[in-house]
N, C-alpha and C positions, 0 to 999 in steps of 0.2 A: 149367529149362534153363540151362546154361552155355556159354561161349564156348570156342572151341578152346582147349585147354591143352598143346598141343604145343610143349614147349621149344625147338625148333629152328624153328617158325614163329611167332614171338610175335606178328606182325602179322596173322594170320589172324582174323578177325571172324565165322566161321560159328559159329551157335548148335548146341550139341550136347545132345542128349536125356540125361538120366541113364540109364547103362547102355550107351551106345554106346561102342564100342571105336575107332571111326574117325569124322571129321566128313564132311562133303560133299564136301571135296577131298581126302579119303583120308589125312588126317593121323592117326597112331595117337594115342589119349588114354592118360594115364597109367594105369597098373593099380590105383594106389592109389586113385584116384577112384572107378573102378568096384567095387573090394572095399569101400570105406566106403560106397557106395551100397547094395551087397547085402547089407550087415550091418544096414542100417537098414528096409529095404524088406521087404514081405511077400513071400513066394513068389508069383510069376507063374503065370497059368494056362497052359496049354498053347496055342498058336496053330495055326491051319492053313496060315498063310503060311509060306513058306520062311524059314528061321532061317540067319543070317548068322553066320559064326564061332561056331556054338554058342549064339546070344543070341537072342531074339525081334526082330522087326521094330521099326520106329520107331513104327508105328501101333498095334502090339498094346502096345507099351510105355507109350504115353501113355494109351490107354485103361485099363490097369491102374492107373496111377498115380492116374488121376482116380477110379476107384473106390474106392482104398483111401487116399486122403490123408487121410482122417478117422482112421484108425486107426493111422496111422503117427505115433509119438511120437520125437520127436527126442532123442537121449541129450545131456543137458547136458555141456557141456564141463567137466572136473574143475578144481575150483579148485586154484590154485597154493597149495602148502603151505611153499614155500621162503621163508625169512626172509631178506631182504637185511641183509647184515653192515654196519656203519658202516665208511665207508672214506673216505679223504681223497684226492680226485681232484687230481692235479696236472697243469698242462698249460703249454704255450708255452715248454718247454725246448729250447733250440737249443745242443748242444754245440760248434758251430762257432765260436760268439762267446767263444771262449778269450781270457781277459785284459781282456774288456770287461765292461759292465755289463747284466744280465740281469734279466728280471722272471719270476717263475713265478705263474700263476693257481692259486690253491687253492679247492677247493670240497668242503664237505662232502656225502656222500651216505650215507643209510640211517640216519641219526641217529634215536635214539628220540624220541618226541613228548612224553616227560615231562621232558626236560633244558630247562634255563632258556632264555629267549628270547636271551640273549647268552652266548656260549660264548667264554672268554678263552683266547688261544692265546700260549704261550711259546716261543720259538724260540731255540736256540743252536747256532752252526756255527762251524768255522773259516774260513769263507768272510766277506768283508767285508760284512755286513748292512747295508742303509740303511732307516732307519727304525726303529729300535731292535728290542728283542726282545720287545715286548708287543704283541699285536693283539685284535681283536675280532670274531667273527663273528656277525651279528645274522639273526634269523629274519624273513622277510618275512611280509607278509599271506596269501600263498598257502602258507606252511608250509614252504618251501625257505629254502636259506641264502644271503644275499649273500655272493659269492666276494670273496677277498681277494688281494692282489697282493704277493708277497715279493721285492725287490729284493735283489740280491747283486753282488759283483764279485770275480772272481778274479785281479785284475792283481797280478803280482808272486808268486803263488803256485806251488808246484811242481806240475807234472802229476799227476793220479791221482784216487782216489775220495776225496770229502770227504763227511762225515754232517751231516744236518741235524736235531738233535734237537728234536721237537715234543711239546707237552703241551697238551692240551685240558682245560679246567677248566668244569664247568657246576655253578655254585652258585646256590641259590635263597636270597633274603635271608632270607625267614622259614620254612624249611624245610630245616635243615642235613642232615637225614637223607637227602635227595634229591639231596644232591652227588656228583657222578660225574666221572671223570678217565680220559681216554684218551690214550696215549702211542703215536708211530710214529717211525720214522728212516729217511728218505728218503736215498738214496745219489746225489750228483751227480757227474758226471765231468768232470774238467778235463782236456783233452787237452794234448799238446805243440802248440806254436805251428805246426811244421812238420809236422802229422798230416795225412793224406788223410781227404777225406770217408768212404771205405771202411772206413779203420782206426777212425775215431771211431764209426761206427754198427755196425760188427762187435763193437767192444769193449762198447758200450751193450747191442747184442741179447745178449752172452753175460752179461753180468750182471743182465740183466731178462728172466726167462724169460716174462712176460707183458708183453706190449707192446701199447700202444693208440696209433695213429696216427691224427690226424685232421686234414683239410683242409678249411677254411673260407673262404667269400667270395672264390670263384674262385682257389683256391690249387692247387698240385700238390704232391701226396705219392707219392713213389716209395720202395719198400723193396725191397732186394735183399739175400737171405739166404744166401750161398752157403756150400758146406762142409756137414757133418752137425750131428748134434745134434737136438734137439726143442726147437723154438720156437713160443710160442703168440703168434700176432699177430692183432690186431683193427685192420683198415682201414675208415676211415669216412671219407665225401666228401661234403659238403654244399654247399649253394648254389652251383651251377655249378661245382663243383671236380673235379679229375681225381684219382684214386688209382690208381697201378700197382704191382702186386706181382708180383716176379719171384723165383721159388725155385729156378731152373735155374740153378746155377753152374758147370754143365761146359761151357760155350760156348768155353773156350780163349781167351778175349779178353785174360786177365790182368787189368789194373787194372778195377775197376769204380767209376765215378762215380756216387755216388746222392747226390741231392737231397731234402730233407725240410725242409717248412716248421717245423713243430713235432713234439716228442715228448711224449705223454701216458701216464700210468699211473695206477693206483690203489694205495694204500698202505692196508693194513687196520689199524684202529685196535685198539689192546688196551687193553681198559678194565682199570684197577687197582681192587681191591678196597680199600675204605677201611673203618677200624675204625668199630664202632658208636659214634654220638654219645649224650652224656648228654642229660637233659631238656632242654627249652627254657629261654632265659632269661627272668627274669621281667619285664625291661624291653627289649622288643625295639627297638633303633634303630641307626641307623648313624653318627649324629654326636650329641655330647653336650658338656656343659661342667661343669667344676670350677669353683664361684665360691669364692673366698676373702672372707670378709667382712672381715678384717684381714690385708692382704697387707703382708707384710714384705720386707726386701731380698733374700730368698731365694726368695720365691714372687712370682707373678704374681695379679693378681685373678682372672684368667679363664684357665684352661688348657681350651683348645679340642680335643676329642676327634674324631677323623673315622677311619672304617673303611671305604674305598673301594678299588676296584681302579685307579681312576686319580683323583688330587686336581686338581682346576682351581682355580689362583689368579688372582682377579681383583678387580675394584674393588666396594668396598662399595656396596651397593644395599639399600634398605628393601623396594622392591617389585618382584619378578620378578627377582632377581639370575642372571647367567649362570654365575657360578663356584660353587664348593663352599666353598673357604677365601676368605673376603671380607677384603680388606685395604683399610685407609684411612690417610691421613696423620694423625700426631699432633704437635700443637704442645704447648707447655708446659701449657696451659689444658686439654689434652684431644684428643680424637678430633674432626677437621674433615672432615666429609662432602663438602664442597664444595672449591673451592680447587685444591689440588695433588692431591688425589683424584681429579679428572677427568682428570688425565694417566696414569692407570691404565686399561689396557684391561679391557673387561668380561672377557675370557678372554685372560689375561696369559701364564701359563705352566702347563704339566703335570708333575705328579710322578707316577710311575708305577713300580711294582716290576719288576725285571729279575732276570735269574739272578744277577747279580754285585752285587745290593742294590738301591738306588733311583736313578733317573734323573731329570734335569729337562731341559725342552724349551721352548724359546721359541716362543710361537703370537702373540705381541702386535705391536701396531703402532708401539710406542716403545722396545721391545727391555728387555733386562736384561743385568746384567754379574756374571758369576760369578769372584770374585777379581779384580775391575777389569778383566776381558776380556770381550768380547760374543762367545758360542760361535757366533752364527749362527742366523738363525732355521730352526726344523724341525730342529735338530741337537741328539739327545739327548746329555747329557753325565752321567757318573755323579757322584752325590754324595760328597763326602768329609768326613771330621769336621773341623769348622773351616771349612767352606767358608762364603764371604760372598756373599750374594746381593743385589743391589741393583736396586731397580725405581725409575727406569728408566735406559735407557742415555743419554738426552737430559738429563735432570734428575737430579742426585743429591739424596738424602736425603728422598725422598718416603716409602720403605718400604725398610728394610735389615734382613735377616734372616741369621742364622748357624746353621749346622747342629751343634746341640750334643749330640746324640746319633744313632748310626748303629747300628742293631740288626739282625737278620735278619729282624725282623718289623715293624719301626716305624722311624721317623724322627722326631726332635724340632727343631723349630726356634723360636728365640728371637728377638726383635726387638732391635736395636742402637740404633736411634732413640729418639724422645721416647716411643714405645709400649712401652718395654721393661718397665715395671712395670705395664702394662696387660693383656697377654696374651702367650701363647706357644702354639704348635700341637703336637699329638701326633697325628701320622699313622700308621695301622696299616693293615696287610693284614689282610682279613676271613679269619676261620679260620684264622689264623697263629699257633700258641701258641710262647712262647720255651722253649728247652730246659729239662727238668726241673733243679731245684736253683739256676737261677738267680733270686735274689730282690732284685736291685738293677740299676740301670742300669749300674754301673761294672763288675760281674760280677766273675769271678774269675781271668780269663785274664791273659795279660803284655800283651796289646794292649789299650789303653783304648778303651772303647765309647762314653763319654759324657764331656763336659765338666762342669767343676763346677757349672755353671749348671744343666744336667740331671739331675745326679747327686742333686739335692734333689727330684725328683720320682718317686712310685709308679711300680713296674713293672705297667704295663697291657697288656692286650691284647684282642682281639675273638674271640668265641666263641659260637656257637648264637645268632647274631642279636643279641648285646649286648657290653656290656664287662664286663671282668674285673679284678680287682687281686690281684696276687702278695704274700702276706705276706711283709715282709722277715725275719720271726723264725723262722716255722716253714715257709715256702716254701707255704702252703696258698691256694688261688684262692678268691675270695669275689665275686660277682656284684654290680656296682654298680648300684642301683636306686632309686628314690624311697621316701621313707618316709611314707606316710599323706599327708595334705594339705599337710604342710609343706615337701615337696621337699627334706628334709634326709636325709643319711646321715652315719653317724658310723664310718668305716671306719679301721682300724688304718694308719698311715702317711700318711694324707690330712690330718689335722687335725681337731680339734673344731669349728673355725669355716668347716668347707668343706661345701659342698652339692652333691648332684649333680642336675644339671637336664638331662633329655633334649632337648635342642636346643643346637645350637653357639653361638647367638648369643641368649641370653635377654633382653638389655639392648635388641636389636632391636624385641622385642614391646613392651616398654614405650614406647620410642620411638615406634612405631607407634598405641599406644593414645592417647599424648599428642596425636600430632598430628591423630588422629581427633577427640578432644575439643575440640582447638582449632578445627578445620574445623565441628564442630556448634556451638559457641558463636558463631563468627563468621556462620554461617548463621542461627542465631536472632536474633543481634543486627539484621542486615541486613532480616530479616522484620518 
């Protein structure tokens, strides 16, 4: 039995037997419910009691249902065969804040389960973006995605529509064939300073045919859609909110004042087909080192290779470091793990790839100087060829780096302090290949890409989970891998005295073994 289903009397609580067309209070029941019941139930026997509206009485109906309930097999609900398309849900946009700072909430919906747990997002727009152009979506333990916030400002910009170019990259570290890429181009309306709310929202609804309006946390959402045209509007009110939708524009009142807390919509993600990747690399790693046994004035003893989406620069630690690129203060006698090295933060600066190249961001406690100027904390700055990076801002001379090569897929950093002969850093974007025909860091173009200190290095890149070198003579690509148990490679352009090690800091393992050996000897002597 069901309660009264008359939509005009939602507070009626009278129970109605299936098949009845009216409840005890005389409220008519929907015909759809009666039709659905007759489709599933067996034919009822004739009754001697009077028939009301052509159907048996309640007593006869109950008796028939009890006698035939074992034979009635409910029809299962058909399974939904529609697949949810990957979409980027954008909410929190308020066009009334023209010229001010806004924050868009971005959520991934309908993403395939085989994508990577971290999806990299690259953003480019004429709007003034705060926080850089690179972001990262992370999958939660429930399987959905943690939302991101894109902050921007339209102050000083001409009114009109502005595109936001978004690229989503899903890369698996050890499965390059499973890499996928999606793109979309949301359009943000920047109205005039003197525009009314009616003009703003009418323009927005005219450009976005599918509009979703959401009111949360006791908010009020009012949508007025005057005029003709076809508009698909989805209004949702949750948590004690109020949603008012008015589609009647012929009231003759003239100006319509509309109030709306936020505007939300879904952008379809278009997947880009990627070319088939070759076979896997023989030595899968995202960090390595080229060790020169006999380093001269043109080479460094350790050329540290990294292939990451973000490169965290921080203090050198033997146990559980917080950074990827570990830095330590060097004196004339060598590296000093203590002393001034402790003035470096565990997470000091971030270098990440952007659309314009590579950028650096200060996230430390002690600060850094870029060409002698502190850029400010959490303020990304584009790297330039020859830029001088000093750590820290309070004490000079701890670590000083110089951007000696700035390529489309990599950036090279050399030390200008006492550790100049000890190490340099080759930071590469994963699965980014230099242009065909480029066989040297200095290239063939008019604009130089590398300083003389970096021109002596081979052209390296990362693909299929490992590091590759492009030959200077013939332009062929060769993988860098260990050879047997000697950990030696003989690659053209690197040198016969260089060996490839699939870890960025091979000397750290030796230091740790020596420390462990000394601790074991001390423990044995004390025993």
